[in-house]
DRENFI-940822 format. One record per atom (N, C-alpha, C): residue number from 1; z negated, y, x negated; atom name. Coordinates in steps of 0.1 Angstrom, whole numbers. Layout:
<nodes>
+-----+-------+-------+-------+----+
!   k !    pz !    py !    px !  a !
+-----+-------+-------+-------+----+
! NUM !     Z !     Y !     X ! CA !
...
+-----+-------+-------+-------+----+
</nodes>
This chain:
<nodes>
+-----+-------+-------+-------+----+
!   k !    pz !    py !    px !  a !
+-----+-------+-------+-------+----+
!   1 !     0 !   -12 !    -8 !  N !
!   1 !     0 !     0 !     0 ! CA !
!   1 !     0 !    12 !    -9 !  C !
!   2 !     9 !    21 !    -7 !  N !
!   2 !    10 !    34 !   -14 ! CA !
!   2 !     1 !    44 !    -8 !  C !
!   3 !    -6 !    52 !   -17 !  N !
!   3 !   -15 !    62 !   -12 ! CA !
!   3 !   -13 !    75 !   -22 !  C !
!   4 !   -17 !    86 !   -16 !  N !
!   4 !   -17 !    98 !   -24 ! CA !
!   4 !   -29 !   107 !   -19 !  C !
!   5 !   -32 !   117 !   -28 !  N !
!   5 !   -43 !   126 !   -24 ! CA !
!   5 !   -36 !   140 !   -22 !  C !
!   6 !   -34 !   144 !   -10 !  N !
!   6 !   -27 !   157 !    -7 ! CA !
!   6 !   -36 !   169 !   -11 !  C !
!   7 !   -30 !   180 !   -14 !  N !
!   7 !   -37 !   192 !   -18 ! CA !
!   7 !   -45 !   197 !    -6 !  C !
!   8 !   -41 !   194 !     7 !  N !
!   8 !   -48 !   197 !    19 ! CA !
!   8 !   -44 !   188 !    30 !  C !
!   9 !   -52 !   187 !    40 !  N !
!   9 !   -49 !   178 !    51 ! CA !
!   9 !   -57 !   183 !    63 !  C !
!  10 !   -51 !   181 !    75 !  N !
!  10 !   -58 !   185 !    87 ! CA !
!  10 !   -55 !   176 !    99 !  C !
!  11 !   -64 !   176 !   109 !  N !
!  11 !   -62 !   168 !   121 ! CA !
!  11 !   -59 !   178 !   132 !  C !
!  12 !   -49 !   176 !   140 !  N !
!  12 !   -46 !   185 !   151 ! CA !
!  12 !   -46 !   177 !   164 !  C !
!  13 !   -54 !   181 !   173 !  N !
!  13 !   -54 !   174 !   187 ! CA !
!  13 !   -54 !   186 !   197 !  C !
!  14 !   -42 !   187 !   203 !  N !
!  14 !   -40 !   198 !   213 ! CA !
!  14 !   -40 !   211 !   205 !  C !
!  15 !   -49 !   220 !   209 !  N !
!  15 !   -50 !   233 !   202 ! CA !
!  15 !   -61 !   233 !   192 !  C !
!  16 !   -69 !   222 !   191 !  N !
!  16 !   -79 !   222 !   181 ! CA !
!  16 !   -74 !   216 !   167 !  C !
!  17 !   -80 !   222 !   157 !  N !
!  17 !   -76 !   218 !   143 ! CA !
!  17 !   -89 !   216 !   135 !  C !
!  18 !   -89 !   206 !   126 !  N !
!  18 !  -100 !   204 !   117 ! CA !
!  18 !   -94 !   202 !   103 !  C !
!  19 !   -98 !   210 !    94 !  N !
!  19 !   -93 !   208 !    80 ! CA !
!  19 !  -102 !   198 !    73 !  C !
!  20 !   -96 !   189 !    66 !  N !
!  20 !  -103 !   178 !    59 ! CA !
!  20 !  -105 !   182 !    44 !  C !
!  21 !  -116 !   177 !    39 !  N !
!  21 !  -118 !   178 !    25 ! CA !
!  21 !  -110 !   168 !    17 !  C !
!  22 !  -113 !   166 !     5 !  N !
!  22 !  -105 !   157 !    -3 ! CA !
!  22 !  -104 !   143 !     4 !  C !
!  23 !   -92 !   138 !     5 !  N !
!  23 !   -90 !   125 !    11 ! CA !
!  23 !   -78 !   118 !     6 !  C !
!  24 !   -76 !   106 !     9 !  N !
!  24 !   -64 !    98 !     5 ! CA !
!  24 !   -56 !    96 !    18 !  C !
!  25 !   -43 !    96 !    17 !  N !
!  25 !   -34 !    92 !    28 ! CA !
!  25 !   -26 !    80 !    23 !  C !
!  26 !   -26 !    70 !    31 !  N !
!  26 !   -19 !    58 !    27 ! CA !
!  26 !    -8 !    54 !    37 !  C !
!  27 !     2 !    48 !    33 !  N !
!  27 !    13 !    43 !    43 ! CA !
!  27 !    15 !    28 !    41 !  C !
!  28 !    19 !    22 !    51 !  N !
!  28 !    21 !     8 !    51 ! CA !
!  28 !    34 !     4 !    58 !  C !
!  29 !    41 !    -6 !    53 !  N !
!  29 !    53 !   -11 !    59 ! CA !
!  29 !    50 !   -18 !    72 !  C !
!  30 !    37 !   -23 !    73 !  N !
!  30 !    33 !   -31 !    85 ! CA !
!  30 !    28 !   -22 !    96 !  C !
!  31 !    30 !   -26 !   108 !  N !
!  31 !    24 !   -19 !   119 ! CA !
!  31 !     9 !   -22 !   120 !  C !
!  32 !     2 !   -12 !   124 !  N !
!  32 !   -13 !   -13 !   126 ! CA !
!  32 !   -16 !   -19 !   139 !  C !
!  33 !   -23 !   -30 !   140 !  N !
!  33 !   -27 !   -37 !   152 ! CA !
!  33 !   -15 !   -39 !   162 !  C !
!  34 !    -4 !   -44 !   157 !  N !
!  34 !     7 !   -47 !   165 ! CA !
!  34 !    14 !   -35 !   170 !  C !
!  35 !    12 !   -23 !   164 !  N !
!  35 !    19 !   -11 !   168 ! CA !
!  35 !    11 !    -2 !   178 !  C !
!  36 !    -1 !    -6 !   181 !  N !
!  36 !   -10 !     2 !   190 ! CA !
!  36 !   -15 !    15 !   184 !  C !
!  37 !   -16 !    15 !   171 !  N !
!  37 !   -22 !    27 !   164 ! CA !
!  37 !   -11 !    32 !   154 !  C !
!  38 !   -12 !    46 !   152 !  N !
!  38 !    -4 !    52 !   142 ! CA !
!  38 !   -12 !    57 !   130 !  C !
!  39 !   -26 !    58 !   132 !  N !
!  39 !   -35 !    63 !   121 ! CA !
!  39 !   -49 !    57 !   123 !  C !
!  40 !   -56 !    55 !   112 !  N !
!  40 !   -70 !    51 !   113 ! CA !
!  40 !   -78 !    62 !   108 !  C !
!  41 !   -87 !    68 !   116 !  N !
!  41 !   -95 !    79 !   113 ! CA !
!  41 !  -109 !    76 !   116 !  C !
!  42 !  -118 !    78 !   106 !  N !
!  42 !  -132 !    75 !   109 ! CA !
!  42 !  -137 !    84 !   120 !  C !
!  43 !  -145 !    78 !   129 !  N !
!  43 !  -150 !    85 !   141 ! CA !
!  43 !  -157 !    98 !   139 !  C !
!  44 !  -164 !    99 !   128 !  N !
!  44 !  -172 !   111 !   125 ! CA !
!  44 !  -163 !   123 !   123 !  C !
!  45 !  -150 !   121 !   119 !  N !
!  45 !  -141 !   132 !   117 ! CA !
!  45 !  -136 !   138 !   130 !  C !
!  46 !  -138 !   130 !   141 !  N !
!  46 !  -134 !   135 !   154 ! CA !
!  46 !  -145 !   141 !   162 !  C !
!  47 !  -157 !   142 !   157 !  N !
!  47 !  -168 !   148 !   165 ! CA !
!  47 !  -165 !   162 !   170 !  C !
!  48 !  -158 !   170 !   162 !  N !
!  48 !  -155 !   184 !   166 ! CA !
!  48 !  -145 !   184 !   178 !  C !
!  49 !  -139 !   173 !   181 !  N !
!  49 !  -129 !   173 !   192 ! CA !
!  49 !  -135 !   169 !   205 !  C !
!  50 !  -147 !   164 !   205 !  N !
!  50 !  -154 !   159 !   217 ! CA !
!  50 !  -160 !   170 !   225 !  C !
+-----+-------+-------+-------+----+
</nodes>
């Protein structure tokens, strides 16, 4: 699996935005969970969207 550490990253849900600290982004040739998911994000990063 290839991964890189972008200079910045953010999560956008509707009009809300959360900037992320240092993180890694990885891509896979395989579908996640049979194609049901496009990304895996730890739940604590989504607290601001609730």
